[in-house]
Biopython code that builds the backbone (N, CA, C, O; Angstrom):
import numpy as np
from Bio.PDB.StructureBuilder import StructureBuilder

atoms = [
    (1, "UNK", "N", (0.537, -1.336, -0.036)),
    (1, "UNK", "CA", (0.187, -0.132, -0.094)),
    (1, "UNK", "C", (0.950, 1.308, -0.122)),
    (1, "UNK", "O", (1.800, 1.630, 0.708)),
    (2, "UNK", "N", (0.652, 1.865, -0.862)),
    (2, "UNK", "CA", (1.334, 3.406, -1.170)),
    (2, "UNK", "C", (0.683, 4.336, -0.227)),
    (2, "UNK", "O", (-0.519, 4.589, -0.144)),
    (3, "UNK", "N", (1.990, 4.965, 0.703)),
    (3, "UNK", "CA", (1.652, 5.956, 1.911)),
    (3, "UNK", "C", (0.822, 7.533, 1.012)),
    (3, "UNK", "O", (0.987, 7.802, -0.178)),
    (4, "UNK", "N", (0.146, 8.171, 1.795)),
    (4, "UNK", "CA", (0.249, 9.023, 1.131)),
    (4, "UNK", "C", (1.049, 10.462, 0.634)),
    (4, "UNK", "O", (1.881, 10.925, 1.415)),
    (5, "UNK", "N", (0.850, 11.013, -0.385)),
    (5, "UNK", "CA", (2.160, 11.902, -0.963)),
    (5, "UNK", "C", (2.212, 12.701, 0.054)),
    (5, "UNK", "O", (1.237, 12.797, 0.799)),
    (6, "UNK", "N", (3.626, 13.585, 0.319)),
    (6, "UNK", "CA", (3.972, 14.893, 1.106)),
    (6, "UNK", "C", (3.333, 15.671, 0.492)),
    (6, "UNK", "O", (2.636, 16.208, 1.353)),
    (7, "UNK", "N", (3.001, 16.282, -0.835)),
    (7, "UNK", "CA", (2.218, 17.140, -1.630)),
    (7, "UNK", "C", (1.042, 16.924, -1.925)),
    (7, "UNK", "O", (0.987, 15.780, -2.376)),
    (8, "UNK", "N", (-0.075, 17.459, -1.921)),
    (8, "UNK", "CA", (-0.904, 16.999, -3.419)),
    (8, "UNK", "C", (-1.337, 18.787, -4.254)),
    (8, "UNK", "O", (-1.694, 19.749, -3.574)),
    (9, "UNK", "N", (-1.236, 18.813, -5.231)),
    (9, "UNK", "CA", (-1.258, 20.216, -5.269)),
    (9, "UNK", "C", (-2.125, 20.303, -6.903)),
    (9, "UNK", "O", (-1.753, 19.800, -7.963)),
    (10, "UNK", "N", (-3.337, 21.098, -6.637)),
    (10, "UNK", "CA", (-4.093, 21.266, -7.750)),
    (10, "UNK", "C", (-3.820, 22.380, -8.779)),
    (10, "UNK", "O", (-3.676, 23.470, -8.226)),
    (11, "UNK", "N", (-3.719, 22.409, -9.995)),
    (11, "UNK", "CA", (-2.758, 23.431, -10.539)),
    (11, "UNK", "C", (-4.460, 23.859, -11.722)),
    (11, "UNK", "O", (-5.108, 23.151, -12.493)),
    (12, "UNK", "N", (-4.571, 25.055, -11.369)),
    (12, "UNK", "CA", (-6.060, 25.277, -11.919)),
    (12, "UNK", "C", (-5.324, 25.751, -13.530)),
    (12, "UNK", "O", (-6.012, 25.448, -14.504)),
    (13, "UNK", "N", (-4.359, 26.265, -13.732)),
    (13, "UNK", "CA", (-3.903, 26.726, -14.824)),
    (13, "UNK", "C", (-3.403, 25.659, -16.085)),
    (13, "UNK", "O", (-3.499, 25.862, -17.296)),
    (14, "UNK", "N", (-2.949, 24.689, -15.519)),
    (14, "UNK", "CA", (-2.528, 23.865, -16.196)),
    (14, "UNK", "C", (-3.613, 22.483, -16.340)),
    (14, "UNK", "O", (-3.391, 21.642, -17.210)),
    (15, "UNK", "N", (-4.576, 22.376, -15.574)),
    (15, "UNK", "CA", (-5.943, 21.854, -15.666)),
    (15, "UNK", "C", (-5.203, 19.928, -14.819)),
    (15, "UNK", "O", (-5.573, 18.793, -15.117)),
    (16, "UNK", "N", (-4.460, 20.233, -14.105)),
    (16, "UNK", "CA", (-3.077, 18.983, -13.721)),
    (16, "UNK", "C", (-2.883, 18.964, -12.189)),
    (16, "UNK", "O", (-2.455, 19.918, -11.539)),
    (17, "UNK", "N", (-3.252, 17.746, -11.681)),
    (17, "UNK", "CA", (-2.978, 17.539, -10.349)),
    (17, "UNK", "C", (-1.428, 16.871, -10.041)),
    (17, "UNK", "O", (-0.991, 15.876, -10.618)),
    (18, "UNK", "N", (-0.746, 17.613, -9.053)),
    (18, "UNK", "CA", (0.551, 17.079, -8.713)),
    (18, "UNK", "C", (0.471, 16.451, -7.819)),
    (18, "UNK", "O", (-0.258, 16.858, -6.915)),
    (19, "UNK", "N", (1.224, 15.098, -7.654)),
    (19, "UNK", "CA", (1.854, 14.330, -6.352)),
    (19, "UNK", "C", (2.712, 14.435, -6.208)),
    (19, "UNK", "O", (3.337, 14.571, -7.260)),
    (20, "UNK", "N", (3.357, 14.470, -5.248)),
    (20, "UNK", "CA", (5.089, 14.921, -4.789)),
    (20, "UNK", "C", (5.111, 13.963, -3.449)),
    (20, "UNK", "O", (4.378, 14.052, -2.465)),
    (21, "UNK", "N", (6.521, 12.710, -3.787)),
    (21, "UNK", "CA", (5.845, 11.353, -3.045)),
    (21, "UNK", "C", (6.986, 12.061, -1.522)),
    (21, "UNK", "O", (7.185, 13.246, -1.253)),
    (22, "UNK", "N", (7.563, 10.747, -0.755)),
    (22, "UNK", "CA", (8.238, 10.846, 0.254)),
    (22, "UNK", "C", (9.769, 11.117, -0.842)),
    (22, "UNK", "O", (10.580, 12.043, -0.826)),
    (23, "UNK", "N", (9.704, 10.072, -1.582)),
    (23, "UNK", "CA", (11.343, 9.712, -2.424)),
    (23, "UNK", "C", (11.246, 11.093, -3.009)),
    (23, "UNK", "O", (12.458, 11.222, -3.182)),
    (24, "UNK", "N", (10.774, 12.158, -3.423)),
    (24, "UNK", "CA", (11.060, 13.505, -3.864)),
    (24, "UNK", "C", (10.705, 13.609, -4.990)),
    (24, "UNK", "O", (10.862, 14.718, -5.501)),
    (25, "UNK", "N", (10.025, 12.395, -5.910)),
    (25, "UNK", "CA", (9.499, 12.638, -7.331)),
    (25, "UNK", "C", (7.882, 12.927, -6.942)),
    (25, "UNK", "O", (7.027, 12.570, -6.132)),
    (26, "UNK", "N", (8.084, 13.886, -8.172)),
    (26, "UNK", "CA", (6.645, 14.492, -8.514)),
    (26, "UNK", "C", (5.813, 14.071, -9.698)),
    (26, "UNK", "O", (6.146, 14.426, -10.829)),
    (27, "UNK", "N", (4.576, 13.212, -9.452)),
    (27, "UNK", "CA", (3.828, 12.757, -10.556)),
    (27, "UNK", "C", (3.178, 13.788, -11.188)),
    (27, "UNK", "O", (3.773, 14.839, -10.954)),
    (28, "UNK", "N", (2.123, 13.961, -11.954)),
    (28, "UNK", "CA", (1.337, 14.698, -12.218)),
    (28, "UNK", "C", (0.231, 14.024, -13.579)),
    (28, "UNK", "O", (0.729, 13.564, -14.606)),
    (29, "UNK", "N", (-1.115, 14.070, -13.377)),
    (29, "UNK", "CA", (-2.093, 13.698, -13.626)),
    (29, "UNK", "C", (-2.860, 14.717, -14.116)),
    (29, "UNK", "O", (-2.874, 15.791, -13.514)),
    (30, "UNK", "N", (-3.664, 14.513, -15.364)),
    (30, "UNK", "CA", (-4.566, 15.990, -15.778)),
    (30, "UNK", "C", (-5.659, 15.673, -15.535)),
    (30, "UNK", "O", (-5.868, 14.464, -15.640)),
    (31, "UNK", "N", (-6.721, 16.468, -15.152)),
    (31, "UNK", "CA", (-7.993, 16.448, -14.709)),
    (31, "UNK", "C", (-9.043, 15.873, -15.524)),
    (31, "UNK", "O", (-9.971, 15.257, -15.000)),
    (32, "UNK", "N", (-8.950, 16.044, -16.824)),
    (32, "UNK", "CA", (-9.520, 14.616, -17.750)),
    (32, "UNK", "C", (-9.614, 13.035, -17.341)),
    (32, "UNK", "O", (-10.620, 12.343, -17.183)),
    (33, "UNK", "N", (-8.266, 12.701, -17.227)),
    (33, "UNK", "CA", (-7.809, 11.359, -16.747)),
    (33, "UNK", "C", (-7.920, 10.978, -15.879)),
    (33, "UNK", "O", (-8.001, 9.757, -15.745)),
    (34, "UNK", "N", (-7.995, 12.004, -14.616)),
    (34, "UNK", "CA", (-8.482, 11.506, -12.990)),
    (34, "UNK", "C", (-10.428, 11.297, -13.179)),
    (34, "UNK", "O", (-11.105, 10.393, -12.689)),
    (35, "UNK", "N", (-10.947, 12.555, -14.107)),
    (35, "UNK", "CA", (-12.506, 11.796, -14.380)),
    (35, "UNK", "C", (-12.544, 10.753, -15.278)),
    (35, "UNK", "O", (-13.251, 9.857, -14.819)),
    (36, "UNK", "N", (-12.012, 10.434, -16.545)),
    (36, "UNK", "CA", (-12.087, 9.430, -17.445)),
    (36, "UNK", "C", (-11.757, 8.200, -16.445)),
    (36, "UNK", "O", (-12.443, 7.224, -16.748)),
    (37, "UNK", "N", (-11.018, 7.996, -15.487)),
    (37, "UNK", "CA", (-10.316, 6.902, -14.749)),
    (37, "UNK", "C", (-11.494, 6.725, -13.317)),
    (37, "UNK", "O", (-11.703, 5.697, -12.672)),
    (38, "UNK", "N", (-11.850, 7.496, -13.210)),
    (38, "UNK", "CA", (-12.874, 7.260, -11.503)),
    (38, "UNK", "C", (-13.565, 6.298, -11.109)),
    (38, "UNK", "O", (-14.652, 5.908, -11.535)),
    (39, "UNK", "N", (-12.692, 5.755, -9.969)),
    (39, "UNK", "CA", (-12.904, 4.090, -9.744)),
    (39, "UNK", "C", (-14.410, 4.043, -9.185)),
    (39, "UNK", "O", (-14.826, 2.901, -9.382)),
    (40, "UNK", "N", (-15.293, 4.755, -8.626)),
    (40, "UNK", "CA", (-16.648, 5.070, -7.911)),
    (40, "UNK", "C", (-17.485, 3.665, -9.234)),
    (40, "UNK", "O", (-17.323, 3.272, -10.389)),
    (41, "UNK", "N", (-18.357, 3.408, -8.056)),
    (41, "UNK", "CA", (-18.934, 2.202, -8.429)),
    (41, "UNK", "C", (-20.486, 2.495, -9.701)),
    (41, "UNK", "O", (-21.011, 1.559, -10.304)),
    (42, "UNK", "N", (-20.905, 3.868, -9.829)),
    (42, "UNK", "CA", (-21.146, 4.154, -10.998)),
    (42, "UNK", "C", (-20.237, 3.564, -12.323)),
    (42, "UNK", "O", (-20.315, 2.498, -12.934)),
    (43, "UNK", "N", (-19.286, 4.822, -12.493)),
    (43, "UNK", "CA", (-18.191, 4.439, -13.343)),
    (43, "UNK", "C", (-17.725, 3.492, -13.589)),
    (43, "UNK", "O", (-17.210, 3.275, -14.685)),
    (44, "UNK", "N", (-17.786, 2.403, -12.347)),
    (44, "UNK", "CA", (-16.904, 0.793, -13.059)),
    (44, "UNK", "C", (-18.091, 0.387, -13.535)),
    (44, "UNK", "O", (-17.983, -0.387, -14.486)),
    (45, "UNK", "N", (-19.595, 0.736, -13.079)),
    (45, "UNK", "CA", (-20.530, -0.302, -13.497)),
    (45, "UNK", "C", (-20.737, 0.028, -15.389)),
    (45, "UNK", "O", (-21.146, -0.764, -16.237)),
    (46, "UNK", "N", (-20.272, 1.502, -15.575)),
    (46, "UNK", "CA", (-20.346, 1.807, -16.869)),
    (46, "UNK", "C", (-19.348, 1.131, -17.657)),
    (46, "UNK", "O", (-19.552, 0.696, -18.790)),
    (47, "UNK", "N", (-18.392, 1.063, -17.100)),
    (47, "UNK", "CA", (-17.260, 0.637, -18.177)),
    (47, "UNK", "C", (-17.368, -0.891, -17.752)),
    (47, "UNK", "O", (-16.184, -1.170, -17.567)),
    (48, "UNK", "N", (-18.104, -2.049, -17.489)),
    (48, "UNK", "CA", (-17.884, -3.001, -17.484)),
    (48, "UNK", "C", (-18.869, -3.375, -18.468)),
    (48, "UNK", "O", (-18.924, -4.472, -19.022)),
    (49, "UNK", "N", (-19.776, -2.231, -18.683)),
    (49, "UNK", "CA", (-20.998, -2.438, -19.290)),
    (49, "UNK", "C", (-20.833, -1.999, -21.057)),
    (49, "UNK", "O", (-21.771, -1.892, -21.847)),
    (50, "UNK", "N", (-19.556, -1.824, -21.318)),
    (50, "UNK", "CA", (-18.986, -1.071, -22.107)),
    (50, "UNK", "C", (-19.234, 0.266, -22.994)),
    (50, "UNK", "O", (-19.242, 0.645, -24.165)),
    (51, "UNK", "N", (-19.404, 0.663, -21.865)),
    (51, "UNK", "CA", (-20.227, 2.485, -21.786)),
    (51, "UNK", "C", (-19.050, 3.499, -21.552)),
    (51, "UNK", "O", (-18.074, 3.060, -20.945)),
    (52, "UNK", "N", (-19.039, 4.522, -21.878)),
    (52, "UNK", "CA", (-17.949, 5.254, -21.480)),
    (52, "UNK", "C", (-19.151, 6.556, -20.832)),
    (52, "UNK", "O", (-20.325, 6.497, -21.197)),
    (53, "UNK", "N", (-18.785, 7.411, -20.092)),
    (53, "UNK", "CA", (-19.254, 8.852, -19.556)),
    (53, "UNK", "C", (-18.804, 9.664, -20.783)),
    (53, "UNK", "O", (-18.005, 9.210, -21.602)),
    (54, "UNK", "N", (-19.263, 10.686, -20.857)),
    (54, "UNK", "CA", (-18.678, 11.989, -21.917)),
    (54, "UNK", "C", (-18.273, 12.594, -20.647)),
    (54, "UNK", "O", (-18.833, 12.742, -19.560)),
    (55, "UNK", "N", (-16.962, 12.939, -21.190)),
    (55, "UNK", "CA", (-16.287, 13.498, -20.393)),
    (55, "UNK", "C", (-15.660, 14.795, -21.093)),
    (55, "UNK", "O", (-14.906, 14.662, -22.057)),
    (56, "UNK", "N", (-16.098, 16.452, -20.417)),
    (56, "UNK", "CA", (-15.344, 17.709, -20.940)),
    (56, "UNK", "C", (-13.813, 17.785, -20.853)),
    (56, "UNK", "O", (-13.377, 17.596, -19.718)),
    (57, "UNK", "N", (-13.085, 17.974, -21.622)),
    (57, "UNK", "CA", (-11.780, 17.605, -21.754)),
    (57, "UNK", "C", (-11.175, 19.494, -20.432)),
    (57, "UNK", "O", (-10.312, 19.848, -19.627)),
    (58, "UNK", "N", (-12.039, 19.843, -20.913)),
    (58, "UNK", "CA", (-12.022, 21.334, -19.919)),
    (58, "UNK", "C", (-12.076, 20.769, -18.489)),
    (58, "UNK", "O", (-11.598, 21.517, -17.637)),
    (59, "UNK", "N", (-12.522, 19.698, -18.101)),
    (59, "UNK", "CA", (-13.054, 19.681, -16.379)),
    (59, "UNK", "C", (-12.356, 19.524, -15.451)),
    (59, "UNK", "O", (-11.425, 18.741, -15.266)),
    (60, "UNK", "N", (-12.944, 20.525, -14.636)),
    (60, "UNK", "CA", (-11.859, 20.813, -13.416)),
    (60, "UNK", "C", (-12.063, 20.057, -12.211)),
    (60, "UNK", "O", (-13.046, 19.368, -11.940)),
    (61, "UNK", "N", (-10.914, 20.279, -11.432)),
    (61, "UNK", "CA", (-11.282, 19.803, -10.125)),
    (61, "UNK", "C", (-11.565, 21.233, -9.199)),
    (61, "UNK", "O", (-11.144, 22.372, -9.396)),
    (62, "UNK", "N", (-12.394, 20.732, -8.182)),
    (62, "UNK", "CA", (-13.181, 22.290, -7.427)),
    (62, "UNK", "C", (-12.759, 21.745, -5.744)),
    (62, "UNK", "O", (-12.935, 22.457, -4.756)),
    (63, "UNK", "N", (-12.254, 20.522, -5.710)),
    (63, "UNK", "CA", (-12.219, 20.134, -4.423)),
    (63, "UNK", "C", (-11.657, 18.859, -4.403)),
    (63, "UNK", "O", (-11.757, 18.068, -5.341)),
    (64, "UNK", "N", (-10.879, 18.568, -3.023)),
    (64, "UNK", "CA", (-10.234, 17.817, -2.735)),
    (64, "UNK", "C", (-10.252, 17.049, -1.432)),
    (64, "UNK", "O", (-9.230, 17.111, -0.747)),
    (65, "UNK", "N", (-11.161, 16.412, -1.045)),
    (65, "UNK", "CA", (-11.127, 15.904, 0.355)),
    (65, "UNK", "C", (-10.393, 14.776, 1.046)),
    (65, "UNK", "O", (-11.077, 13.759, 0.931)),
    (66, "UNK", "N", (-9.360, 14.560, 1.667)),
    (66, "UNK", "CA", (-8.382, 13.784, 2.064)),
    (66, "UNK", "C", (-9.625, 12.715, 2.527)),
    (66, "UNK", "O", (-10.713, 13.031, 3.010)),
    (67, "UNK", "N", (-9.191, 11.550, 2.271)),
    (67, "UNK", "CA", (-9.793, 10.077, 3.300)),
    (67, "UNK", "C", (-8.959, 9.258, 4.139)),
    (67, "UNK", "O", (-9.614, 8.484, 4.837)),
    (68, "UNK", "N", (-7.883, 9.203, 4.263)),
    (68, "UNK", "CA", (-7.122, 8.270, 4.703)),
    (68, "UNK", "C", (-6.114, 7.617, 3.770)),
    (68, "UNK", "O", (-5.044, 8.088, 3.384)),
    (69, "UNK", "N", (-6.674, 6.420, 3.478)),
    (69, "UNK", "CA", (-6.411, 5.800, 2.302)),
    (69, "UNK", "C", (-5.969, 6.466, 1.007)),
    (69, "UNK", "O", (-4.977, 6.024, 0.427)),
    (70, "UNK", "N", (-6.610, 7.452, 0.543)),
    (70, "UNK", "CA", (-6.519, 8.357, -0.613)),
    (70, "UNK", "C", (-7.197, 9.717, -0.293)),
    (70, "UNK", "O", (-7.206, 10.242, 0.821)),
    (71, "UNK", "N", (-7.925, 10.362, -1.747)),
    (71, "UNK", "CA", (-8.563, 11.467, -1.909)),
    (71, "UNK", "C", (-10.190, 11.011, -2.544)),
    (71, "UNK", "O", (-10.467, 10.094, -3.316)),
    (72, "UNK", "N", (-11.056, 11.983, -1.922)),
    (72, "UNK", "CA", (-11.871, 12.418, -3.020)),
    (72, "UNK", "C", (-12.435, 13.364, -4.152)),
    (72, "UNK", "O", (-13.265, 14.256, -3.977)),
    (73, "UNK", "N", (-11.952, 13.078, -5.112)),
    (73, "UNK", "CA", (-12.098, 14.385, -5.934)),
    (73, "UNK", "C", (-13.085, 14.879, -6.322)),
    (73, "UNK", "O", (-13.857, 13.975, -6.641)),
    (74, "UNK", "N", (-13.715, 16.292, -6.556)),
    (74, "UNK", "CA", (-14.725, 16.607, -6.500)),
    (74, "UNK", "C", (-14.841, 17.544, -8.231)),
    (74, "UNK", "O", (-14.367, 18.662, -8.433)),
    (75, "UNK", "N", (-15.339, 16.977, -8.916)),
    (75, "UNK", "CA", (-15.134, 17.787, -10.347)),
    (75, "UNK", "C", (-16.328, 18.818, -10.773)),
    (75, "UNK", "O", (-17.511, 18.739, -10.446)),
    (76, "UNK", "N", (-15.800, 19.652, -11.464)),
    (76, "UNK", "CA", (-16.910, 20.911, -12.100)),
    (76, "UNK", "C", (-18.280, 20.252, -12.999)),
    (76, "UNK", "O", (-19.277, 20.863, -13.383)),
    (77, "UNK", "N", (-17.968, 18.921, -13.160)),
    (77, "UNK", "CA", (-19.024, 18.853, -14.247)),
    (77, "UNK", "C", (-20.242, 18.147, -13.040)),
    (77, "UNK", "O", (-21.399, 17.805, -13.286)),
    (78, "UNK", "N", (-19.393, 18.080, -11.512)),
    (78, "UNK", "CA", (-20.513, 17.569, -10.399)),
    (78, "UNK", "C", (-20.473, 16.246, -10.029)),
    (78, "UNK", "O", (-21.291, 15.813, -9.217)),
    (79, "UNK", "N", (-19.475, 15.420, -10.609)),
    (79, "UNK", "CA", (-19.022, 14.451, -10.283)),
    (79, "UNK", "C", (-18.144, 14.310, -9.027)),
    (79, "UNK", "O", (-17.042, 14.857, -8.999)),
    (80, "UNK", "N", (-18.663, 13.494, -7.845)),
    (80, "UNK", "CA", (-17.522, 13.373, -6.341)),
    (80, "UNK", "C", (-17.801, 12.176, -5.662)),
    (80, "UNK", "O", (-17.668, 11.918, -4.466)),
    (81, "UNK", "N", (-18.202, 11.486, -6.581)),
    (81, "UNK", "CA", (-18.449, 10.397, -5.908)),
    (81, "UNK", "C", (-16.871, 9.308, -5.850)),
    (81, "UNK", "O", (-16.742, 8.529, -4.905)),
    (82, "UNK", "N", (-16.056, 9.373, -6.678)),
    (82, "UNK", "CA", (-14.936, 8.866, -6.121)),
    (82, "UNK", "C", (-14.204, 9.057, -5.498)),
    (82, "UNK", "O", (-14.033, 10.225, -5.151)),
    (83, "UNK", "N", (-13.443, 8.130, -5.051)),
    (83, "UNK", "CA", (-12.584, 8.071, -3.479)),
    (83, "UNK", "C", (-11.230, 6.964, -4.096)),
    (83, "UNK", "O", (-11.193, 5.742, -3.947)),
    (84, "UNK", "N", (-10.005, 7.998, -4.938)),
    (84, "UNK", "CA", (-8.801, 7.612, -5.071)),
    (84, "UNK", "C", (-7.857, 7.125, -4.451)),
    (84, "UNK", "O", (-6.948, 7.856, -4.058)),
    (85, "UNK", "N", (-7.853, 5.788, -4.220)),
    (85, "UNK", "CA", (-6.523, 5.378, -3.285)),
    (85, "UNK", "C", (-5.446, 5.989, -3.628)),
    (85, "UNK", "O", (-5.335, 6.371, -4.793)),
    (86, "UNK", "N", (-4.608, 6.174, -2.863)),
    (86, "UNK", "CA", (-2.916, 6.620, -3.076)),
    (86, "UNK", "C", (-2.963, 5.650, -4.457)),
    (86, "UNK", "O", (-3.163, 5.969, -5.629)),
    (87, "UNK", "N", (-2.655, 4.127, -3.742)),
    (87, "UNK", "CA", (-2.004, 3.342, -4.881)),
    (87, "UNK", "C", (-2.337, 3.537, -6.369)),
    (87, "UNK", "O", (-1.444, 3.530, -7.217)),
    (88, "UNK", "N", (-3.614, 3.708, -6.672)),
    (88, "UNK", "CA", (-4.263, 4.090, -7.743)),
    (88, "UNK", "C", (-3.747, 5.313, -8.649)),
    (88, "UNK", "O", (-3.213, 5.273, -9.757)),
    (89, "UNK", "N", (-4.046, 6.328, -7.900)),
    (89, "UNK", "CA", (-3.275, 7.490, -8.008)),
    (89, "UNK", "C", (-1.803, 7.345, -8.410)),
    (89, "UNK", "O", (-1.535, 7.766, -9.536)),
    (90, "UNK", "N", (-0.913, 6.881, -7.766)),
    (90, "UNK", "CA", (0.704, 6.500, -8.603)),
    (90, "UNK", "C", (0.261, 5.897, -9.566)),
    (90, "UNK", "O", (0.995, 6.329, -10.455)),
    (91, "UNK", "N", (-0.625, 4.990, -10.184)),
    (91, "UNK", "CA", (-0.527, 3.927, -11.044)),
    (91, "UNK", "C", (-1.006, 4.644, -12.356)),
    (91, "UNK", "O", (-0.617, 4.319, -13.478)),
    (92, "UNK", "N", (-1.859, 5.618, -12.102)),
    (92, "UNK", "CA", (-2.509, 6.607, -12.951)),
    (92, "UNK", "C", (-1.404, 7.558, -13.456)),
    (92, "UNK", "O", (-1.563, 7.892, -14.631)),
    (93, "UNK", "N", (-0.464, 8.003, -12.919)),
    (93, "UNK", "CA", (0.718, 9.047, -13.398)),
    (93, "UNK", "C", (1.803, 8.559, -14.014)),
    (93, "UNK", "O", (2.699, 9.318, -14.382)),
]
sb = StructureBuilder()
sb.init_structure("model")
sb.init_model(0)
sb.init_chain("A")
sb.init_seg("    ")
for serial, (resi, resn, name, xyz) in enumerate(atoms, 1):
    if name == "N":
        sb.init_residue(resn, " ", resi, " ")
    sb.init_atom(name, np.array(xyz, "f"), 0.0, 1.0, " ", f" {name:<3s}", serial, name[0])
structure = sb.get_structure()
């Protein structure tokens, strides 16, 4: 299990999230990728049914709430169900 990063920063201007780990390594993930790869049950159900949600490539992160083992991310399209575990975020970057 991956521990929480030392720093998590939302970069509104570039539309990306950065994670800086204890090792000093910084990883970047763009907002649209985060939204497309949402791990919530609704998004997983769509994916298993062969469907995909239409995601605006300009989607923004409007809030991030720590959840201990990961973070809940709230997007500008109103989607807020996904909790992204640290391991999962590390694998997306």
